[in-house]
N, C-alpha and C positions, 0 to 999 in steps of 0.2 A: 508654652509651646513655642519653638523658634525654628521654624522649617518651612518649605514649601507648603502653602495653605492648601487644605482640603476641606471642602464645604461641610460644616457641622450637620449632624442627623440627630435630633434629639425627639425620640418617640414619645416622650412624656408631654409634648406640646404638639396639638393638633389643631388645625384650623377647622377642621370638620366637627371638633367637639364643641365649637362657639355657637352661641344663639344667633339666629338669621342677621339681625342688625348688625352685631359685631362682626359676624363673618364677612358681611359686605365691605364693612368699613376697612377691615384688615385687607380684603382684596384690593381696594382702591389705594391704601397707604402704600402698599408694595410699589406701586408706580412712581411714588414721589422720592424726592432726594432727601437725605438725612436732615438737612437744614428746614425743608418744608415740613417733615414729620415733627420736628421740634416745635414749630410754629403752631401745628394743630394741638399740640398739648395745652395750649393757653386758651382754646375755645370754651372749654368747660370740664368739670371734674370727670364726666363721662368719657369725653373725648381724650383727655390727660390719661386716663386709666388705659383706654385702648392703645393710645399712640405710645405709650411707655412700656407696653408689655413685651416680655422677653420674646415672644413670636415675632413681632415686628423687627426688633433689633437683632434678632438672630439672621433674619433675612437681609437687613442692612449691613450687618458685619460680613455675611457671605458674600454680598455683591461687592463691597469695599475690597475683601481681601483676595478676591479672585485672580490668579495669576502672580500674586505677590510673594516675595521671598521673605523669609525671616520674620513672620508675623509673631510679634510678642504677646501673647495672652497666656493667662493661667490655665493649666489643664484643668478640666472640670469646673471652671467658672461660668456662671449662668450669663448669657448674653444681655446686654443692657446698653443703654446710651453711653454710660461711663465706659464700657468696653470699647465701644466705637471709638470714642474720643481720645482715650488712653492709645489705642493702637495707631490712631491717625497722628497723634502728637509724636509718637515714637518713631513714625515713618519719616519724619522730617528732622531727626537727629542725626547730625553729621559727627557726633563723637563717638567713636567705637571703644569698646571696653577690651581690656586685655583678654578676658574670658572670651569673648566674642571672637577676637582675633585667632586665638587658639582652638576654638570650636570648629570653624568652618575648615574645609579642604578647598584650597584656592587653586583654580585654574591659572595658569601663568604663561606668558610670552614675552620675549624680547619684541622690540619695535623695529619696523621697517628702517627707521633713520640710522640704525647701527650698521646698515650696509648688507651688501649681497652674501657676505660670509656667515652672517648670523641667520639671515632669512632662508638661506639654503639648508640650515640644519634645524630650523624651527618647525617642530610638526604641525603648528596652527597653520602656518603659510604653505604647507604641503599636503593638505587636505587631510591630516591626521589628527588624531586625539591630542588635544593640548597636554602639556606637562601639568602635574598636580603636585603642589606643594603643601606644607603645614608649618605654622609657626608653634613651636613646642614650648612647654612651660619651662625648660632649662634655658630658654632665650637663644636656641639654635634653630636653624630651618631644617627641614626634612623633605626629602624627595619622595613622593608617594607613587608617582607614575611618569613614565618617559626618559629616555635617554638624557642624562644631563652632560653637557659638554665641560664642565667644572665639578670639582668634588665640593658640594655645598654643606657636608656635615659639620663643618667647623665655622660656618657662616653665622654670625650674631645678629640678633635684632633686639631693638628697643622702641617702646611706644612713648612718644613724647606729647603729652596733652597741650592743646592749643594755650597760647599765652596772649593776651590782648593788652596792648599799650594803653597809658592814659589819654591817648588820642582817639582811641577807638579802633585802632588797627592791630593787626595780627603782628606780634614780635617775631621775626625770623632771623634775629640776629645770629642764633646759634648755628643756622644753615651753613654758614661759611665752614664750619668744621667738617661738614659731611658732603656738600655738593662739590662735585668735580668735573671739569672740563676735561674729558679723556684725551690721551695723546694720540697722534695720527696712528691708523691701523698697521699693526705688524700681522702679516697674513696668517702665519701659523707658527706653532712651537714645535714643528717637526711631526707632530701626530694628526695633523689636519684641523687642529682646533685654533680657532681665532684667539688671540692672547688679549687684546684690547679693542676699544670702540673706535669709532670715527670722531675726530674733532668738531664735527658739524654740531655735536651735542651742545644745546645752549645752556647757559646758566640761568635764564630767564624765566624758567617753569617756576610759577608762582604756587607756593603752598600755604594755604589757609587752613586754620583748624589744627585737627590731630595730625601726626606725622609719625611714619614708620621709619627709624633710621636703622639701616642694616649694613654690614661690611663683611668681606671675606678676603680674597687674596689682594683686594684693593677697594679704596673707598667708593660708593655707589650714590647716585643721586637719591634724595630723600624722597620716600613714598608719601604722597598726599592722600588723605582718606576723604572719599565722597560716597553720597548716597544716590542712586539713581531711581527712575521713576517706578521701577517694580519692586522697589525697597530693597535691592541688593546692594552689597557694599564693593566699591572699587578701590584699590590701593594703585596709585599711578605715579610714575615718575618720567622725565624725559627719555628714559631708556626701556622702561619695562611696564607691565600692567598685570596686576593680580586680580582676580574676579572670584567672587564668593559663590557664583552661579556659573551657568555656561558661558564660556567666553565668546562663542558664536552668537548667542542671544543678545550679549552686551553689544556686540559690533552691529546687530541688526537693530537693536534699541537706539543706539546712539547715532546711527547713520554716519559714523565715522570710521576711517580706516587706521588700523594700527600702524 
């Protein structure tokens, strides 16, 4: 399963079917943090059996996964401490796979720094539903929703996996092939569509880890991949942002303006 999480409901496990002592202990353990439940397991064999039960870890998982995006657990898998730990470890992963990149529908917006021509035509800045894009398996971008000022059907993308140098730093030497300081803005091409962006875009946007390189009618700044607190994915450059969940939710979560 890899989607907005909904609390599991397993009728085969019920707290009311437990003996009174175990019933009470289960009620107490539900108020503890997962780390504290793990410590309870070392108290005795009986406490270990109670604290490691699927009923307890179903509750721990449901609490951890509440409001999270893209929770990766196997469908039908019984809840356990291992389920909890594996999901938590996955939430800290900043390396996206090509399969994930193609699986999600990405809400998209240009940034304010591109100037008033772009913000005027950007749905997100005009209280409208943001554009929606998809990375297709043929290496092309596809528009799923919203007016596109440019024809993106021929735009290409490529996922570059992170490279670490011998000094323990990210090797971004290849970025020079793709990072561009755009020329001064040319207002329109006769159809009311801006043809390029502001020279104020800086090349100092640091990309660490995986990167998405994409190009169309011109070279674009590299998209850096990052994971946010709700476990959603963000692809961001100096010029644009792609969001695997609600763009508004991301702005509210990050407390930053686009």
